[in-house]
C-alpha positions as CSV (number, residue, x, y, z in Angstrom):
1,M,12.9,30.9,6.4
2,T,14.7,27.7,7.6
3,A,16.7,26.0,4.8
4,L,15.6,22.7,3.5
5,P,17.0,19.7,5.6
6,A,18.5,16.5,3.9
7,D,16.1,13.9,2.9
8,S,16.6,11.0,5.3
9,H,14.4,8.4,3.4
10,V,15.0,8.0,-0.3
11,H,14.9,4.9,-2.6
12,S,16.6,4.2,-5.7
13,E,16.9,1.4,-8.3
14,F,18.5,-0.9,-5.5
15,S,15.2,-1.0,-3.7
16,W,13.2,-4.0,-4.8
17,D,9.7,-2.1,-5.1
18,T,11.1,0.6,-7.6
19,G,11.3,-2.2,-10.2
20,G,14.9,-2.4,-10.6
21,P,17.2,-0.9,-13.2
22,D,15.3,-2.0,-16.2
23,S,12.0,-0.6,-15.0
24,A,10.2,2.4,-16.3
25,A,9.0,3.3,-12.8
26,R,12.5,3.2,-11.4
27,G,14.2,6.2,-9.6
28,T,17.6,5.9,-10.4
29,M,20.4,7.4,-8.0
30,E,21.8,9.6,-10.7
31,A,18.3,11.0,-11.5
32,T,17.4,11.7,-7.9
33,C,20.8,13.3,-7.2
34,A,20.3,15.6,-10.2
35,R,16.8,16.5,-9.0
36,A,18.1,17.1,-5.5
37,V,20.7,19.6,-7.0
38,R,17.9,21.4,-9.1
39,I,15.7,21.9,-5.9
40,G,18.4,23.2,-3.6
41,L,18.4,20.1,-1.3
42,P,21.7,19.9,0.5
43,G,21.8,16.2,1.0
44,L,19.9,12.9,1.1
45,F,20.2,9.3,2.5
46,F,19.7,6.5,0.2
47,T,17.9,4.0,2.5
48,E,17.1,1.0,0.6
49,H,14.8,-1.8,1.5
50,L,16.2,-4.7,3.4
51,D,13.5,-7.2,3.7
52,L,14.2,-10.5,5.0
53,E,10.8,-11.7,5.5
54,D,9.5,-15.3,5.7
55,A,6.1,-16.3,4.3
56,W,5.0,-12.7,3.8
57,F,1.8,-12.7,1.6
58,S,0.1,-10.3,-0.4
59,D,-3.0,-9.8,-2.6
60,P,-2.2,-9.0,-6.4
61,E,-3.8,-5.7,-6.3
62,D,-1.4,-4.4,-3.7
63,F,1.5,-4.8,-6.0
64,G,2.3,-2.5,-8.9
65,D,2.9,-3.8,-12.4
66,H,6.5,-3.3,-11.9
67,E,6.8,-5.4,-8.9
68,R,4.3,-8.1,-9.5
69,H,6.7,-10.6,-10.9
70,L,7.8,-11.0,-7.2
71,L,4.4,-12.4,-6.2
72,G,4.0,-16.1,-6.5
73,A,0.8,-18.0,-7.5
74,D,0.4,-18.7,-3.8
75,G,0.6,-15.1,-2.8
76,I,4.0,-15.4,-1.4
77,V,6.3,-12.5,-1.9
78,A,9.8,-13.2,-3.1
79,V,11.9,-10.3,-2.6
80,P,15.3,-10.5,-4.3
81,P,18.5,-10.0,-2.3
82,F,20.1,-6.7,-1.7
83,D,22.7,-5.9,-4.0
84,V,25.1,-4.2,-1.5
85,E,28.2,-3.9,-3.6
86,G,26.2,-2.6,-6.6
87,Y,24.6,0.0,-4.3
88,L,27.9,1.1,-2.8
89,A,29.4,1.5,-6.1
90,G,26.4,3.6,-7.2
91,I,26.9,5.7,-4.2
92,E,30.5,6.4,-5.0
93,R,29.6,7.3,-8.7
94,C,27.1,9.8,-7.3
95,R,29.5,11.3,-4.9
96,A,32.0,12.0,-7.8
97,A,29.4,13.3,-10.0
98,F,27.5,15.6,-7.5
99,P,30.2,16.8,-5.1
100,Q,28.0,19.7,-4.0
101,L,25.5,17.2,-2.6
102,R,25.9,15.4,0.8
103,I,25.0,11.7,-0.1
104,G,24.6,9.3,2.7
105,T,24.2,5.5,2.8
106,G,21.4,3.8,4.5
107,L,19.0,1.0,4.9
108,E,15.3,0.6,5.6
109,V,15.1,-2.7,7.6
110,G,11.4,-4.0,7.6
111,Q,10.5,-5.6,11.1
112,P,14.3,-5.1,12.5
113,H,13.2,-6.6,15.7
114,L,12.7,-9.8,13.9
115,R,15.2,-9.6,11.2
116,L,18.3,-7.3,12.2
117,P,20.3,-10.3,13.5
118,G,20.1,-12.1,10.1
119,A,20.8,-8.9,8.2
120,G,23.9,-8.4,10.5
121,R,25.1,-11.9,9.4
122,A,24.4,-11.1,5.8
123,L,26.2,-7.6,5.6
124,D,28.3,-5.4,7.5
125,L,25.7,-2.8,9.1
126,D,28.7,-0.5,10.0
127,R,29.0,0.4,6.3
128,F,25.8,2.3,6.4
129,D,25.4,5.9,7.8
130,R,21.6,5.7,8.7
131,I,19.7,2.6,9.4
132,L,15.8,2.9,9.6
133,G,13.6,0.6,11.3
134,S,9.8,0.0,9.8
135,L,6.9,-2.0,10.7
136,H,5.6,-3.1,7.5
137,T,3.9,-6.4,8.3
138,L,1.6,-8.1,11.0
139,E,1.2,-11.6,12.1
140,F,-1.8,-13.3,10.5
141,E,-2.7,-17.0,10.4
142,G,0.9,-18.1,10.9
143,R,2.3,-15.8,8.1
144,R,2.8,-11.9,7.9
145,A,1.0,-9.5,5.7
146,E,1.0,-5.8,5.3
147,P,-2.0,-3.6,6.4
148,N,-3.4,-2.9,2.8
149,T,-3.7,-6.8,2.6
150,L,-5.1,-7.3,6.0
151,F,-7.7,-4.5,5.7
152,R,-9.6,-7.0,3.3
153,R,-9.6,-9.7,6.1
154,V,-9.8,-8.0,9.3
155,P,-12.1,-5.1,10.5
156,A,-10.0,-1.9,9.9
157,E,-10.2,-0.8,13.5
158,E,-8.5,-4.0,14.5
159,V,-5.6,-3.6,11.9
160,V,-4.7,0.0,13.1
161,R,-4.9,-1.2,16.8
162,R,-2.9,-4.3,16.1
163,Y,-0.3,-2.3,14.2
164,L,0.2,0.2,17.0
165,A,0.3,-2.4,19.6
166,D,3.3,-4.1,17.8
167,V,5.3,-0.8,18.0
168,P,6.7,-1.3,21.6
169,S,8.0,-4.7,20.4
170,L,9.7,-3.0,17.5
171,V,11.7,-0.8,19.6
172,A,12.1,-2.9,22.9
173,G,15.5,-4.4,21.9
174,D,18.8,-2.9,21.1
175,E,18.9,-3.5,17.4
176,P,21.0,-0.8,15.8
177,F,18.4,1.4,14.1
178,T,18.2,5.0,15.1
179,I,15.0,6.1,13.5
180,V,11.5,4.7,13.3
181,T,9.8,5.4,10.2
182,H,6.3,6.3,8.9
183,L,4.3,5.4,12.3
184,D,1.3,6.0,10.3
185,Y,2.1,3.2,7.8
186,A,-1.2,1.3,8.4
187,L,-3.2,4.6,8.0
188,R,-1.7,5.1,4.6
189,Y,-4.2,2.3,3.3
190,W,-7.1,3.2,5.6
191,P,-10.2,2.0,3.7
192,E,-11.7,5.5,3.5
193,E,-14.4,4.5,1.3
194,A,-15.9,1.9,3.5
195,E,-15.0,3.6,6.8
196,G,-14.9,7.4,6.0
197,P,-11.9,9.6,6.6
198,F,-9.4,8.4,9.2
199,D,-9.9,10.2,12.5
200,P,-6.6,10.0,14.7
201,R,-8.7,10.9,17.8
202,R,-10.4,7.5,17.5
203,F,-7.0,6.0,18.0
204,E,-5.3,8.6,20.1
205,P,-4.4,6.5,23.2
206,E,-2.9,3.7,21.0
207,I,-0.9,6.3,18.9
208,R,0.4,8.1,22.1
209,G,1.4,5.0,23.6
210,A,3.3,3.9,20.5
211,M,5.2,7.3,20.5
212,R,6.0,6.8,24.2
213,A,7.5,3.5,23.6
214,I,9.7,5.0,20.8
215,A,10.7,7.9,22.9
216,D,11.7,5.8,25.7
217,S,13.8,3.6,23.5
218,G,15.8,6.8,22.7
219,R,15.2,6.7,19.0
220,A,14.1,9.4,16.6
221,L,10.6,9.4,14.9
222,E,10.4,10.2,11.4
223,M,8.1,12.8,10.0
224,N,7.2,11.0,6.7
225,T,6.0,13.7,4.4
226,R,4.3,11.5,1.8
227,R,1.4,12.5,4.0
228,L,1.6,15.1,6.7
229,W,-0.6,14.9,9.8
230,P,-0.8,18.2,11.9
231,W,-1.2,16.2,15.0
232,M,1.8,14.0,14.8
233,A,4.6,16.4,15.8
234,Q,2.6,17.7,18.5
235,W,1.7,14.4,20.0
236,W,5.2,13.2,19.7
237,A,6.5,16.3,21.6
238,Q,4.1,15.8,24.3
239,E,4.7,12.2,24.7
240,G,8.6,12.8,25.3
241,G,9.9,12.7,21.9
242,R,13.0,14.8,21.4
243,T,14.5,14.0,18.0
244,L,12.9,13.8,14.6
245,S,14.0,13.2,11.0
246,L,12.2,14.4,7.7
247,G,11.8,11.8,5.0
248,S,9.8,11.8,1.8
249,D,10.1,7.9,1.4
250,A,10.7,8.9,-2.3
251,H,10.6,6.1,-4.8
252,T,11.0,8.3,-7.8
253,P,13.0,11.6,-8.4
254,A,9.8,13.7,-8.5
255,A,8.7,12.7,-5.0
256,L,12.1,13.8,-3.3
257,A,11.6,16.1,-0.5
258,H,7.7,16.2,-1.1
259,G,6.1,18.4,1.5
260,F,9.3,19.6,3.1
261,P,8.6,23.2,3.5
262,E,5.3,22.5,5.1
263,A,7.0,20.0,7.3
264,V,9.5,22.3,8.3
265,A,7.0,24.9,9.3
266,M,5.0,22.3,11.1
267,L,8.1,21.2,13.3
268,E,9.3,24.6,14.1
269,S,5.5,25.5,15.4
270,V,5.9,22.7,18.1
271,G,9.5,23.7,19.2
272,F,11.6,21.4,17.2
273,R,14.8,23.1,15.6
274,P,17.3,21.7,12.9
275,G,20.8,20.7,13.9
276,A,24.1,22.4,13.1
277,E,24.3,20.6,9.7
278,P,21.2,19.9,7.2
279,W,21.6,16.2,7.6
280,D,21.4,16.4,11.5
281,L,18.2,15.1,13.2
282,W,15.8,17.9,14.5
283,R,15.9,18.4,18.1
284,R,13.4,19.8,20.8
């Protein structure tokens, strides 16, 4: 059986949506590293959120209690600045406390094709081992919103198609992110009660087109194990995808490496193999 790989997508108290260091919902670096050692994980990357969004709006019900203080009365989200120095100090503390664990630095940048030039002026991106690019919001009436909010305003099919149609723009430039995360982000919020279970075949041309754009850009695709889709790795391989990462998108220690044994089996079944080191990308 293949050993578990490193978890390439992990959040701690330095990500705004974990509630910060004083929140009961937080997942601290120390607690997450301790769990990694307990479950035999060889390494992880703390890829904290870097969101520099302008005029991003949300419905209150889309925010948990621990993050609702960031939502203004006008529905605009005010994300606090990323504490890069505190984060890097936390990384060094954990590396000293858990020498048996490979701890990498990272960022998850929302809308990197729109925001990374600004991020590069705000902090030195070369200080981070792994930069993920995520499409979290879509344009709507002159502002931006996440899919869960848009599903209440726009037909569900349109939200998914618009999300997938934006992926080629996400990867068209030369912004320095190497992995595209959770391509299924919009599907995570699919309104199943109203629309029935999500059927990927309904959107297969658009999903495959988004995958081709990512593959053509030379970037890796993340298998986000929060929800495993059997078709995703297969379609990625068929559309020319050669590299993959595994990420749990954990925001608490308990979610670290969730679904990894199943994901490893799924990747191997379509011809992907781990690299020489557990923190390397998988290749085909």
